Structure formats: C-alpha cells, structure tokens
C-alpha positions in Angstrom: 127.7 155.1 118.1 129.3 152.0 116.6 129.6 148.8 118.5 133.1 147.5 118.4 134.1 143.9 118.6 135.1 144.4 122.3 131.8 146.1 123.1 129.9 143.3 121.3 131.9 140.8 123.4 130.8 142.5 126.6 127.2 142.8 125.5 127.2 139.1 124.6 128.5 138.2 128.1 125.9 140.4 129.8 123.1 138.7 127.7 124.5 135.3 128.4 124.6 135.9 132.2 121.1 137.3 132.4 119.7 134.4 130.3 121.4 131.6 132.5 118.9 129.8 134.7 121.2 127.3 136.4 122.8 128.6 139.6 126.1 126.7 139.4 126.4 127.5 135.6 125.9 131.2 136.3 128.7 131.2 138.8 131.0 129.2 136.6 130.2 131.4 133.6 130.9 134.6 135.6 134.4 133.6 136.7 135.2 132.0 133.3 134.2 135.1 131.3 136.0 137.5 133.7 139.1 135.5 133.6 139.1 135.3 129.8 138.3 139.0 129.2 141.0 140.1 131.7 143.5 137.6 130.5 144.3 136.3 134.0 145.5 132.9 135.0 143.5 132.1 138.2 140.4 133.1 140.0 138.2 132.4 143.0 134.5 133.2 143.5 133.1 133.6 147.0 129.5 134.1 148.1 128.6 135.8 151.4 127.0 133.4 153.8 126.0 134.7 157.2 129.3 136.0 158.7 131.8 134.6 156.2 132.8 134.2 152.6 132.3 130.7 151.3 134.4 129.3 148.5 132.2 128.5 145.5 134.6 128.1 142.5 138.3 127.8 142.3 140.2 128.0 139.0 143.9 128.0 138.2 145.1 127.3 134.7 148.7 126.8 135.6 148.0 124.4 138.4 145.2 122.8 136.4 142.8 123.2 139.3 139.0 123.5 138.5 136.7 123.0 141.5 133.1 123.9 142.1 132.0 124.5 138.5 129.2 122.0 138.8 128.0 123.2 142.2 130.0 120.7 144.2 131.3 122.0 147.6 135.0 122.9 147.9 135.7 121.1 151.2 139.4 121.6 151.0 139.1 125.4 151.3 138.0 126.9 154.7 135.6 129.9 154.6 137.1 133.4 154.8 136.2 135.3 158.0 135.0 138.9 157.7 138.3 140.3 158.8 139.4 143.5 157.1 143.0 142.2 157.0 141.8 139.8 154.3 141.5 141.6 150.9 138.3 139.7 150.0 136.7 140.5 153.3 137.7 144.1 153.0 136.2 144.3 149.6 132.9 142.8 150.8 132.7 145.1 153.9 133.5 148.3 152.1 132.0 147.4 148.7 135.3 148.5 147.1 137.3 147.1 144.2 140.9 146.4 145.1 143.6 146.3 142.4 147.0 145.1 143.6 149.9 145.0 141.1 152.2 142.7 143.3 151.0 141.2 146.6 154.5 140.5 147.7 155.2 144.2 147.7 152.0 145.3 149.3 151.4 146.0 153.0 147.8 147.0 152.9 146.5 143.5 153.6 147.6 140.2 155.2 148.9 138.1 152.4 149.9 135.0 154.5 147.2 132.9 152.8 148.4 133.4 149.2 152.0 133.1 150.2 151.3 129.9 152.1 149.5 128.6 149.0 152.5 129.5 146.8 155.0 127.8 149.2 152.9 124.6 149.2 152.2 124.4 145.4 155.1 126.2 143.8 152.7 128.8 142.3 153.5 132.5 142.3 150.7 134.9 143.1 151.5 138.4 141.9 148.8 140.7 140.6 145.3 140.6 142.0 141.9 142.2 141.2 139.2 141.8 143.9 135.7 142.9 142.9 132.5 143.0 145.0 129.3 141.5 143.7 126.6 144.0 144.5 123.0 143.3 143.8 120.2 145.8 142.8 119.5 146.6 146.5 123.1 147.6 147.0 124.0 144.6 149.1 127.2 142.6 148.7 126.3 139.0 147.9 129.8 137.8 147.1 133.4 138.6 145.9 135.3 137.8 142.7 139.0 137.4 143.0 141.2 137.4 139.9 144.9 136.5 140.0 147.8 137.1 137.7 146.8 139.1 134.7 149.0 138.3 131.7 150.1 140.4 128.7 150.3 139.4 125.0 153.6 137.6 125.6 152.2 135.6 128.6 154.1 137.6 131.2 152.4 138.4 134.5 151.3 142.0 134.7 149.0 144.2 136.7 145.3 144.4 135.9 144.6 147.5 133.7 142.1 150.2 134.5 140.0 149.0 131.5 140.0 145.4 132.8 139.0 146.7 136.2 136.0 148.6 134.8 134.9 145.8 132.5 135.2 143.1 135.2 133.2 145.3 137.7 130.5 145.8 135.0 130.2 142.1 134.3 130.3 141.3 138.0 127.5 143.8 138.7 125.4 142.3 135.9 126.0 138.8 137.3 125.3 139.9 140.8 121.8 141.1 139.8 121.2 137.8 138.0 122.4 135.9 141.1 120.3 138.0 143.3 117.2 137.3 141.2 118.0 133.7 141.1 118.5 133.5 144.9 115.2 135.4 145.3 113.4 132.9 143.0 114.9 130.0 145.0 113.8 131.6 148.3 110.3 131.9 146.9 110.4 128.2 145.9 111.8 127.3 149.3 109.0 129.2 151.0 106.4 127.6 148.8 107.8 124.2 149.6 108.0 124.9 153.3 104.3 126.0 153.2 103.3 122.9 151.3 105.2 120.7 153.7 103.5 122.4 156.6 100.1 121.7 155.0 101.1 118.1 154.4 102.2 117.7 158.0 98.9 119.1 159.2 96.9 116.8 156.9 98.7 113.6 157.8 99.0 114.4 161.6 95.3 115.3 161.9 94.5 111.7 162.2 96.7 108.7 163.2 94.9 106.7 160.5 96.3 108.8 157.7 99.9 109.4 158.9 102.4 110.0 156.1 100.0 109.2 153.3 100.6 112.5 151.4 104.3 112.1 151.8 104.2 108.5 150.6 102.1 109.4 147.5 104.5 112.2 146.7 107.4 109.7 147.0 105.7 107.2 144.7 105.0 109.9 142.1 108.5 111.2 142.3 110.1 107.8 142.0 107.8 106.6 139.2 108.2 109.8 137.2 112.0 109.5 137.5 111.7 105.9 136.4 109.6 106.9 133.3 112.1 109.7 132.5 115.0 107.4 132.8 113.5 104.5 130.7 111.6 106.7 128.3 108.5 104.5 128.8 104.8 105.4 128.5 105.5 108.9 127.3 105.0 109.1 123.5 104.3 112.6 122.3 103.8 113.8 125.9 107.2 113.3 127.6 107.8 114.2 131.2 110.3 116.9 132.0 112.0 117.9 135.2 109.6 120.8 135.5 106.6 118.5 135.1 108.0 116.0 137.6 108.5 118.7 140.2 105.0 120.0 139.7 103.6 116.5 140.0 105.4 115.9 143.3 104.1 119.2 144.7 100.5 118.4 143.6 100.9 115.0 145.3 102.0 116.6 148.5 98.8 118.7 148.7 96.4 116.3 147.0 94.5 115.6 150.3 94.6 119.2 151.8 90.8 119.2 151.6 90.8 116.6 154.4 91.6 119.5 156.8 87.9 120.3 156.5 86.5 116.7 156.5 84.9 115.9 159.9 87.5 113.9 162.0 84.9 111.4 163.2 84.3 110.3 159.6 88.0 110.2 158.7 88.7 108.2 161.9 85.7 105.9 161.7 87.3 102.5 162.4 84.3 100.2 161.9 80.6 100.4 160.9 79.2 101.2 164.3 82.2 103.2 165.7 81.2 105.1 168.9 77.7 103.5 168.8 79.0 100.0 169.7 79.6 100.7 173.5 76.1 102.2 173.7 74.6 99.1 172.0 76.6 96.8 174.3 75.0 98.4 177.3 71.6 98.0 175.7 72.3 94.4 175.1 73.2 93.8 178.7 69.9 95.5 179.6 68.0 93.3 177.1 69.6 90.2 178.4 68.5 91.1 181.9 65.0 91.7 180.6 64.9 88.4 178.9 65.9 86.7 182.2 63.2 88.7 184.0 60.6 87.7 181.5 61.5 84.0 182.1 61.6 84.4 185.9 58.2 86.1 185.9 56.7 83.3 184.0 56.1 85.2 180.8 58.2 82.7 178.8 58.6 79.0 179.1 62.0 77.4 179.5 61.9 76.5 175.8 60.9 80.0 174.7 63.5 81.6 176.9 66.2 79.3 175.6 65.2 80.1 172.0 65.1 83.8 172.5 68.3 83.8 174.4 70.1 81.8 171.6 68.7 84.2 169.0 69.9 87.1 171.1 73.4 85.7 171.7 73.9 84.6 168.1 72.7 88.1 166.9 75.1 89.8 169.3 78.1 87.8 167.9 77.0 88.3 164.4 77.0 92.1 164.8 80.3 92.1 166.6 81.9 90.0 163.8 80.3 91.9 160.9 81.0 95.3 162.4 84.7 95.0 161.5 84.4 92.8 158.4 85.8 94.3 155.2 82.9 93.0 153.1 79.4 91.8 153.9 77.7 89.5 151.4 73.9 89.3 150.9 73.5 86.4 153.3 75.1 88.2 156.2 73.2 91.4 155.5 69.9 89.5 155.4 70.7 87.8 158.7 71.4 91.2 160.3 68.1 92.6 158.9 66.3 89.7 160.5 67.4 91.0 163.9 65.4 94.1 163.4 62.3 92.2 164.6 63.9 91.1 167.8 62.8 93.3 170.7 62.3 93.1 174.4 59.7 95.1 176.4 60.5 96.7 179.7 57.7 95.6 182.0 57.9 98.7 184.2 57.7 101.4 181.4 56.3 99.4 178.6 59.2 100.6 176.4 60.0 98.4 173.5 63.8 97.9 173.4 65.1 97.1 169.9 68.1 94.9 169.2 69.3 97.6 166.7 67.6 100.9 166.0 67.1 102.3 162.5 70.3 104.3 162.5 72.4 101.4 163.7 70.8 99.1 161.2 71.6 101.6 158.5 75.3 101.5 159.5 75.3 97.7 159.5 74.0 97.6 156.0 77.3 99.0 154.7 78.5 96.4 152.1 82.2 97.4 152.0 84.4 99.4 154.3 83.1 101.5 157.2 81.3 104.4 155.7 77.6 104.9 154.7 76.8 106.4 151.4 76.2 109.7 153.1 79.5 109.6 154.9 81.3 108.6 151.7 79.9 111.6 150.0 81.3 113.8 152.8 84.7 112.1 152.4 84.6 112.6 148.6 84.0 116.3 149.2 87.7 116.6 150.3 88.6 116.8 146.6 86.3 119.8 146.2 87.8 121.4 149.3 91.3 120.7 148.0 90.4 122.7 144.9 88.9 125.5 146.9 91.9 125.8 149.3 94.5 125.7 146.5 92.5 128.3 144.6 93.6 130.8 147.3 97.3 130.1 146.8 99.1 132.1 144.1 101.4 129.5 142.5 104.3 130.6 140.3 104.3 129.7 136.6 106.4 126.7 137.4 103.6 125.2 139.5 100.6 126.6 137.7 98.9 123.2 137.2 99.3 122.0 140.9 95.7 122.9 141.8 94.3 121.2 138.7 96.4 118.0 139.2 95.7 117.7 142.9 91.9 118.1 142.5 91.7 115.3 139.9 93.4 112.4 141.7 90.1 110.5 142.2 89.0 110.7 138.6 89.0 107.6 136.5 89.5 107.1 132.7 86.0 105.7 132.3 84.3 108.7 133.9 83.3 106.9 137.1 85.5 108.9 139.4 84.8 112.1 141.3 84.1 115.0 141.7 83.6 115.8 138.0 83.3 112.4 136.3 86.2 113.4 134.0 87.2 111.0 131.3 90.5 109.9 129.7 90.7 112.7 127.2 90.9 115.3 130.0 93.2 113.5 132.4 96.9 114.3 131.7 99.8 111.9 132.4 100.5 113.5 135.8 97.0 112.8 137.1 97.1 109.2 135.9 100.4 108.7 137.7 99.1 110.3 140.9 95.9 108.2 140.9 97.8 105.0 140.6 100.2 106.1 143.3 97.3 107.2 145.6 95.5 103.9 145.2 98.6 101.8 145.7 99.6 103.5 148.9 96.0 103.3 150.2 96.0 99.6 149.6 99.4 98.9 151.1 99.2 101.3 154.1 99.2 99.5 157.5 97.8 102.5 159.5 94.1 102.3 158.4 91.5 101.4 161.0 89.1 99.8 158.6 91.3 97.4 156.8 94.5 95.4 156.9 97.5 96.3 154.7 97.3 94.5 151.3 100.5 92.7 150.3 102.4 94.3 147.4 101.6 91.6 144.8 97.9 91.7 145.7 97.9 95.5 145.5 99.4 95.4 142.1 96.9 92.8 141.0 94.1 95.1 142.2 95.6 97.9 140.0 95.6 95.5 137.1 91.9 94.6 137.7 91.0 98.3 137.7 92.7 98.5 134.2 90.3 95.8 133.1 87.4 97.9 134.4 88.6 100.8 132.3 89.5 103.0 135.3 93.3 103.1 135.1 95.9 103.5 132.3 97.0 99.9 131.4 100.4 100.9 130.1 101.2 103.1 133.1 100.1 100.3 135.6 102.3 97.9 133.8 105.3 100.2 134.1 104.3 101.1 137.7 104.5 97.4 138.5 108.0 97.2 137.0 109.0 100.3 139.0 107.7 98.8 142.3 109.5 95.5 141.6 112.7 97.3 140.7 112.3 99.5 143.8 111.8 96.5 146.0 114.5 94.5 144.4 112.0 92.0 142.9 111.2 90.3 146.2 107.8 89.1 146.9 105.9 90.9 149.7 
C-alpha cells in the first residue's frame, strides 16, 4: 500500500489535530483544515452546550469574516436551538451528515437563517456540508458546517462524496481530541474545585486566619507573572506558565494541615487566653483576703498598703504584658517576682498564688502568644499538610504541589521547619511562596495576637531576613518592586 500525497495530507492533519494542546487552536485548526481540503469558501463550527449549539468559530473568505479563532466569544451570533428544522440541529440530534447541493432548491430544512444572512450581506449561500462531531463514546459534542465548495475554476459546486468522507474522518479525529481535551479540563476543574473547598475550610475554620491561603495564592500568582513578564530573578531556571499554575495551587493548599491543628491554639489571642477570666476571679478573691487580713489585725496599715500596692501593680503588669507583642528581660523578671506573692485563706489554710506554675509559664513567652510546646504543635501543620496531600493523586501538571506546599516554612540557612532544608534543595517556587506567606502574615489585619504591619515595615522585615540568611535577597528585591508596582508606589 502506497501513501499518496492526498493520503499523506490527511495523515498529517490527523497527527496535527491529536498533537494540539490548545482548545481554541484545535477548533480553529479543525475548521481551517476542513475548509482547505474541501475547497470551500465559508464554515461555522458549533459546540453542543446544554440544549443548544453555540457558535465557536465563523469563517468566510469572501466576506473576510474571521471570528472566534482565538477563543473569543461570538456575541453577534445567537445560539442555535435544538430544532430539527435547523440543519445543524438535525445533524446533532440524528448524528447524520447532511450534504445539500443548493439550499435555495431544498425543502428538507428551514433555510430562513442563511437566506436572511445573504440578504443582509449580499453573500450567496449555495452548497452546504454539515458534519456531526462524535466522540469516542458516540456522543455528539458539536457540528461542523461547511459552505460553498468550489471547483478548480472557482465556481461554486456541491461537496463531493470524497470530500464528505474525508471531512467526516477529520471531524471524527478532532472530536476525539476535543473530547479528551474537555475531559482533561473537567478533571482540572474538579481538582481546582476540590482545592478551593479545602482552602475555604482552612480559612473559615478560624476568623483569625480568614482568606490567608487565598491571599498567599494571589501574591504568588501576581509575583510569578511579574517575574515572567520582566524576566527577572530566573537565570537558568525560568518560570513557565505550567510552573506558575502549579505554584498557585500549592499556595492554595499550603496550610491544609491546619485542619488538624487544635483550634484553641490557632485562635489563641494572647498569652493567658481562657485562663485570664479565671485569674481575674482569683484576684478578686485575693483582694478580699488581703482586706480580711488587715481587718483581723494580721497586717498593719503600712503592711496592708504595701501588699495592696504590690498586688494592684502586679495585676496591671499582667494585664498589660498579656497582650504585648514582645516582653523584654525586665518585664519578664518583674512577672517572675510575682510568683512569691501569695495570700492564705484563714478558713482552709490554702495558699492562694498570684499566678500558678502553668500561668507563669504562659507569661514567660517572649514574643507572640504561643509557648514553645504550642509552637511545635502549630509547626506540625506543615507535616500534616504533607500527609494530607500525599493522599491526593495529582496529575503530571501538578506533581510538585505536595512538595512545594510542605516546604513553605523552610529557610535558605536551614533554620526553618520541618526538615531544616537549605538553599540547594529549595526551588524558586518555594522561595516565592515563603516570601508571599511571610508578607501576608505580617500585613494581615485579622490576627488576634498582633496588629497589621504597614507595607513598608513588612518589606523592611523581609529585607532583614535576607540579612539573616533566611530569604533569597534577589527575590525579595524584586518582590518589593512588585508590591510597589501593584500598590502604585504609594506609601502604606
């Protein structure tokens, strides 16, 4: 069996259609190839959407009309209802190719549409070939309509039987490719919807973390696009559209492990948290005991005044330091000194402490609201993120999502967690996500344990972390430019 030039042409078209990865380009290639191989002047491509055929591409060489080739909608053309009087709808309903030599001499269908088009534009619709696009499951996914075949002299003629067979063959090949592409897109959409539901669950679990995952994903997306547009900070490791998309998905699920983190730790607003009301009640009790001691003659006026002053100053110190962002050595020493302040209940002999050991431990937190033990529990969210994502089967396009998401708290100098990874094992995507995560955490105004940091101060903190060896200096510099560009350069 020898492959003729015509056969080679058809084979090349089939290969080209199956190799195409862009949805709009595949549709455009289908109609262009079929119009060329059948030698026709015009064509329309429809896709079946719910209960109608939707215009996707419109081509007419004579009228110089080329619409929809880049995926843009054709708003000027209304959808075709699934009415058998329409030749395209009939083709879709019955999965049957229709070949009409002259629509003006045919009574099988309602030709008011083409005739109206002709009267408005001056065009003359004559021959028509309408082919269903049938996928591998035997379902019609669209219709290809070719208009006005021409002979070697350029005269309009009917579509030959050979053209009909060839166009049907090409359309079938394209339909399978389209179906596969739609299936892949549906799988991607399903993955994204699942990821978005996880993101919503994470952020809505606590009012103090609302929208953090979304914001980090937005920063990653915007910064990645900035780097791709400017060509900055990439070197031999350039970002691609696929890497950007994978980075954004990883950012969306980077905190999924917080679904397991105890809510009382995630929501801890200050050092003492729920303990403070209990302590306040104890203080009222202690104040009453101090007064009782004095009234019973156990303490002199001077001793009572001194103990009462120590008590009241200590109470105000605890209230103030409980919500302070940072406690220096002086304040912590003053708090520790209160451990010796006690009052004895005369009836029970019980010694009532100003702060018990657990409360004192909480008040010794230098920065933030979490003890070392609580911080370790929080840090475990990265491990949980890795475990949760290990149960999801990601497609090849997102095969690094788990690895990227689980590394967003690693630093270049190895001081991060959970693995103490260093610069040589942290790819560009992780470095971008880490910067974005820190920046949003600093500037967020929904955290119970701190006030939102102004933009310029937040950027300065990122720069200081570069000096400590934790963050990528070049990336932080470009991130600063990205934020300034995004904000229009205004100071905030």
